[in-house]
N, C-alpha and C positions, 0 to 999 in steps of 0.2 A: 423949605423947598415946596413949590406949588405942585398939587396933583394934576395928573394928566386928565383933562376934561373932554376926551374925545366922545363924540356921540356915535352910537352904532346904528346903522341903518335897520329899519323894520325887517328887511329880508335876512339880514345876518342873525337877528333875533330869532326869526322863525327857524332858520337852519340850525342854530345852536340848541333850540328847544327841541327839534326833531332828533338831533343827535342824542340828547339826553333820554328821550323816550325809547329810541332804538337800543341804546346801551342797556337800558333796564329790561327790555323784553327779549333780547338775544341771549341765548345760552351757548356756552362753549361745546364744542364737539369732544366727546370723550375718546381717548385712544384705545379703550377696551371695548370688545363687542358688548352690545346691550344683552343682558341675560334674559333667556326666555322665561316667561312666567308659566309655571306648571298650571295646566288647566285641570279642573277637577273633573273626574269621570262623571259624565252625565248619567244619572239614574235612569233606567228604562221607564218610559211613561207608562203609567197604569192605563191599559186599554181594556175596555169591557168586551165580552163575547158579542154583545149586540152591536158594538161599533165595528168589530171586525166582520161580522155577518153582513152588515149594511154595505161596508166597502167592497167586500167580496161580490156582493150582488151588483154593485155599480160597475165593478170591473167586467163581470159577466154580461151586463146589459149594454156595455160599450162595444162589445164584439171584439175587444183586444185580448181577452183572457184566454185561458186554457181550460184545464179540467177543473172541477170544483176544488180539488186539493191545491192545485197551483194558484187558483184565485184566492183562496184562504190564506195561504203562505205569503202571496204578494201583498194582500191586505194588511196582514200582520207587520210585515216589513215596513210598509209605507207609514202605518199609524205609529209604529214605535220608533221610527227614524233610524232604522238599522241599514 
């Protein structure tokens, strides 16, 4: 019995190749919720006394600060990321 010698068009070849690529790159959707990855608690950054003093002065010089103590605590919070 002779084999079927049909030629496929270049467009069909491209579509077929594209389907194979998509089939390899697409992942199926899971039926379960994605588990949340527990984040490690960020260690407080080590901030020097001089860095806090400099930032407190910058706050004071900007005119948006309050008392010396308020500026100091604000500078600490900003630098430590709290």
